[in-house]
N, CA, C and O atoms as a GROMACS GRO file, in nm:
protein
  224
    1UNK      N    1   0.084  -0.117   0.000
    1UNK     CA    2   0.000   0.000   0.000
    1UNK      C    3   0.089   0.124   0.000
    1UNK      O    4   0.193   0.127   0.066
    2UNK      N    5   0.048   0.225  -0.074
    2UNK     CA    6   0.120   0.352  -0.079
    2UNK      C    7   0.051   0.449   0.016
    2UNK      O    8  -0.068   0.478   0.003
    3UNK      N    9   0.129   0.500   0.113
    3UNK     CA   10   0.075   0.589   0.215
    3UNK      C   11   0.150   0.722   0.209
    3UNK      O   12   0.273   0.727   0.206
    4UNK      N   13   0.072   0.830   0.206
    4UNK     CA   14   0.128   0.965   0.204
    4UNK      C   15   0.097   1.032   0.338
    4UNK      O   16  -0.019   1.037   0.379
    5UNK      N   17   0.199   1.083   0.404
    5UNK     CA   18   0.182   1.159   0.528
    5UNK      C   19   0.212   1.305   0.495
    5UNK      O   20   0.320   1.338   0.445
    6UNK      N   21   0.116   1.392   0.524
    6UNK     CA   22   0.134   1.536   0.505
    6UNK      C   23   0.144   1.598   0.644
    6UNK      O   24   0.048   1.596   0.721
    7UNK      N   25   0.260   1.655   0.674
    7UNK     CA   26   0.284   1.716   0.805
    7UNK      C   27   0.266   1.866   0.790
    7UNK      O   28   0.339   1.932   0.715
    8UNK      N   29   0.169   1.921   0.863
    8UNK     CA   30   0.135   2.062   0.849
    8UNK      C   31   0.229   2.156   0.924
    8UNK      O   32   0.273   2.257   0.868
    9UNK      N   33   0.262   2.125   1.047
    9UNK     CA   34   0.346   2.214   1.128
    9UNK      C   35   0.487   2.158   1.140
    9UNK      O   36   0.580   2.208   1.076
   10UNK      N   37   0.502   2.058   1.221
   10UNK     CA   38   0.631   1.991   1.235
   10UNK      C   39   0.605   1.850   1.284
   10UNK      O   40   0.502   1.823   1.345
   11UNK      N   41   0.699   1.761   1.258
   11UNK     CA   42   0.679   1.623   1.303
   11UNK      C   43   0.674   1.614   1.456
   11UNK      O   44   0.737   1.692   1.527
   12UNK      N   45   0.597   1.518   1.503
   12UNK     CA   46   0.589   1.491   1.647
   12UNK      C   47   0.646   1.352   1.673
   12UNK      O   48   0.673   1.276   1.580
   13UNK      N   49   0.662   1.320   1.798
   13UNK     CA   50   0.712   1.187   1.833
   13UNK      C   51   0.615   1.081   1.782
   13UNK      O   52   0.658   0.979   1.728
   14UNK      N   53   0.485   1.104   1.797
   14UNK     CA   54   0.385   1.008   1.751
   14UNK      C   55   0.388   0.991   1.600
   14UNK      O   56   0.386   0.879   1.550
   15UNK      N   57   0.393   1.102   1.527
   15UNK     CA   58   0.396   1.091   1.380
   15UNK      C   59   0.522   1.019   1.333
   15UNK      O   60   0.516   0.938   1.241
   16UNK      N   61   0.635   1.048   1.396
   16UNK     CA   62   0.760   0.980   1.360
   16UNK      C   63   0.752   0.830   1.384
   16UNK      O   64   0.800   0.751   1.303
   17UNK      N   65   0.692   0.791   1.497
   17UNK     CA   66   0.680   0.649   1.530
   17UNK      C   67   0.588   0.576   1.432
   17UNK      O   68   0.621   0.467   1.386
   18UNK      N   69   0.475   0.636   1.400
   18UNK     CA   70   0.380   0.574   1.308
   18UNK      C   71   0.440   0.562   1.169
   18UNK      O   72   0.425   0.459   1.104
   19UNK      N   73   0.506   0.666   1.122
   19UNK     CA   74   0.570   0.663   0.990
   19UNK      C   75   0.678   0.555   0.986
   19UNK      O   76   0.691   0.484   0.887
   20UNK      N   77   0.753   0.544   1.092
   20UNK     CA   78   0.859   0.443   1.100
   20UNK      C   79   0.801   0.302   1.092
   20UNK      O   80   0.853   0.217   1.019
   21UNK      N   81   0.696   0.276   1.167
   21UNK     CA   82   0.634   0.143   1.166
   21UNK      C   83   0.573   0.112   1.030
   21UNK      O   84   0.589   0.002   0.978
   22UNK      N   85   0.502   0.208   0.971
   22UNK     CA   86   0.439   0.186   0.842
   22UNK      C   87   0.542   0.166   0.731
   22UNK      O   88   0.515   0.096   0.634
   23UNK      N   89   0.658   0.228   0.744
   23UNK     CA   90   0.761   0.219   0.641
   23UNK      C   91   0.816   0.077   0.627
   23UNK      O   92   0.873   0.043   0.523
   24UNK      N   93   0.801  -0.003   0.729
   24UNK     CA   94   0.852  -0.140   0.724
   24UNK      C   95   0.774  -0.227   0.625
   24UNK      O   96   0.832  -0.314   0.560
   25UNK      N   97   0.643  -0.203   0.612
   25UNK     CA   98   0.558  -0.288   0.529
   25UNK      C   99   0.494  -0.218   0.410
   25UNK      O  100   0.432  -0.283   0.326
   26UNK      N  101   0.509  -0.086   0.402
   26UNK     CA  102   0.441  -0.010   0.298
   26UNK      C  103   0.535   0.090   0.233
   26UNK      O  104   0.641   0.123   0.285
   27UNK      N  105   0.492   0.139   0.116
   27UNK     CA  106   0.564   0.246   0.047
   27UNK      C  107   0.514   0.377   0.106
   27UNK      O  108   0.399   0.416   0.083
   28UNK      N  109   0.599   0.446   0.182
   28UNK     CA  110   0.558   0.565   0.257
   28UNK      C  111   0.633   0.688   0.204
   28UNK      O  112   0.754   0.685   0.183
   29UNK      N  113   0.556   0.795   0.184
   29UNK     CA  114   0.616   0.923   0.147
   29UNK      C  115   0.569   1.028   0.247
   29UNK      O  116   0.454   1.025   0.292
   30UNK      N  117   0.659   1.120   0.284
   30UNK     CA  118   0.627   1.226   0.380
   30UNK      C  119   0.650   1.361   0.313
   30UNK      O  120   0.754   1.386   0.254
   31UNK      N  121   0.550   1.447   0.324
   31UNK     CA  122   0.562   1.585   0.277
   31UNK      C  123   0.549   1.674   0.400
   31UNK      O  124   0.447   1.671   0.470
   32UNK      N  125   0.652   1.753   0.426
   32UNK     CA  126   0.650   1.845   0.539
   32UNK      C  127   0.619   1.985   0.486
   32UNK      O  128   0.705   2.048   0.424
   33UNK      N  129   0.498   2.032   0.509
   33UNK     CA  130   0.457   2.162   0.456
   33UNK      C  131   0.529   2.279   0.524
   33UNK      O  132   0.534   2.388   0.467
   34UNK      N  133   0.584   2.257   0.642
   34UNK     CA  134   0.659   2.362   0.711
   34UNK      C  135   0.784   2.401   0.632
   34UNK      O  136   0.831   2.514   0.641
   35UNK      N  137   0.839   2.306   0.556
   35UNK     CA  138   0.960   2.334   0.478
   35UNK      C  139   0.929   2.400   0.344
   35UNK      O  140   1.019   2.455   0.280
   36UNK      N  141   0.804   2.395   0.302
   36UNK     CA  142   0.758   2.459   0.179
   36UNK      C  143   0.841   2.416   0.058
   36UNK      O  144   0.876   2.498  -0.027
   37UNK      N  145   0.871   2.287   0.050
   37UNK     CA  146   0.951   2.234  -0.060
   37UNK      C  147   0.867   2.195  -0.181
   37UNK      O  148   0.914   2.204  -0.295
   38UNK      N  149   0.745   2.151  -0.157
   38UNK     CA  150   0.663   2.096  -0.264
   38UNK      C  151   0.566   2.200  -0.319
   38UNK      O  152   0.516   2.285  -0.246
   39UNK      N  153   0.542   2.191  -0.448
   39UNK     CA  154   0.445   2.280  -0.510
   39UNK      C  155   0.305   2.224  -0.488
   39UNK      O  156   0.288   2.106  -0.460
   40UNK      N  157   0.207   2.309  -0.502
   40UNK     CA  158   0.067   2.269  -0.487
   40UNK      C  159   0.033   2.156  -0.583
   40UNK      O  160  -0.033   2.059  -0.546
   41UNK      N  161   0.079   2.168  -0.707
   41UNK     CA  162   0.050   2.068  -0.810
   41UNK      C  163   0.109   1.932  -0.775
   41UNK      O  164   0.044   1.829  -0.794
   42UNK      N  165   0.231   1.931  -0.723
   42UNK     CA  166   0.293   1.803  -0.688
   42UNK      C  167   0.226   1.739  -0.567
   42UNK      O  168   0.217   1.617  -0.558
   43UNK      N  169   0.178   1.821  -0.474
   43UNK     CA  170   0.106   1.767  -0.358
   43UNK      C  171  -0.025   1.703  -0.404
   43UNK      O  172  -0.058   1.593  -0.360
   44UNK      N  173  -0.097   1.769  -0.490
   44UNK     CA  174  -0.222   1.714  -0.543
   44UNK      C  175  -0.195   1.584  -0.618
   44UNK      O  176  -0.269   1.486  -0.601
   45UNK      N  177  -0.093   1.581  -0.701
   45UNK     CA  178  -0.056   1.459  -0.773
   45UNK      C  179  -0.026   1.345  -0.676
   45UNK      O  180  -0.068   1.232  -0.697
   46UNK      N  181   0.048   1.375  -0.569
   46UNK     CA  182   0.082   1.273  -0.469
   46UNK      C  183  -0.042   1.222  -0.397
   46UNK      O  184  -0.053   1.103  -0.369
   47UNK      N  185  -0.135   1.311  -0.366
   47UNK     CA  186  -0.258   1.269  -0.298
   47UNK      C  187  -0.332   1.165  -0.381
   47UNK      O  188  -0.378   1.064  -0.328
   48UNK      N  189  -0.344   1.190  -0.511
   48UNK     CA  190  -0.418   1.097  -0.597
   48UNK      C  191  -0.337   0.972  -0.631
   48UNK      O  192  -0.395   0.872  -0.673
   49UNK      N  193  -0.206   0.977  -0.615
   49UNK     CA  194  -0.121   0.863  -0.648
   49UNK      C  195  -0.108   0.763  -0.532
   49UNK      O  196  -0.057   0.653  -0.552
   50UNK      N  197  -0.152   0.801  -0.413
   50UNK     CA  198  -0.138   0.715  -0.295
   50UNK      C  199  -0.273   0.655  -0.256
   50UNK      O  200  -0.379   0.713  -0.282
   51UNK      N  201  -0.267   0.539  -0.192
   51UNK     CA  202  -0.387   0.469  -0.148
   51UNK      C  203  -0.447   0.530  -0.021
   51UNK      O  204  -0.568   0.529  -0.001
   52UNK      N  205  -0.359   0.583   0.063
   52UNK     CA  206  -0.403   0.641   0.191
   52UNK      C  207  -0.326   0.770   0.214
   52UNK      O  208  -0.207   0.778   0.188
   53UNK      N  209  -0.397   0.872   0.265
   53UNK     CA  210  -0.335   1.001   0.296
   53UNK      C  211  -0.365   1.035   0.442
   53UNK      O  212  -0.480   1.030   0.486
   54UNK      N  213  -0.259   1.069   0.517
   54UNK     CA  214  -0.273   1.105   0.657
   54UNK      C  215  -0.221   1.248   0.672
   54UNK      O  216  -0.110   1.279   0.629
   55UNK      N  217  -0.302   1.333   0.731
   55UNK     CA  218  -0.261   1.471   0.754
   55UNK      C  219  -0.237   1.491   0.903
   55UNK      O  220  -0.322   1.460   0.986
   56UNK      N  221  -0.120   1.543   0.935
   56UNK     CA  222  -0.082   1.566   1.074
   56UNK      C  223  -0.089   1.714   1.104
   56UNK      O  224  -0.061   1.756   1.217
   0.00000   0.00000   0.00000
């Protein structure tokens, strides 16, 4: 399963732990919006390309 995590402010201990556990069995991508690295278009493309999206 492809899982996308979108972090709005900054990573937390809980988000880091969950991402770490999910990364063992799934294809996981993390977008940190606080860093402002990704464009709006690429975020939308990633949302539709993944099976599950989690917003933190």
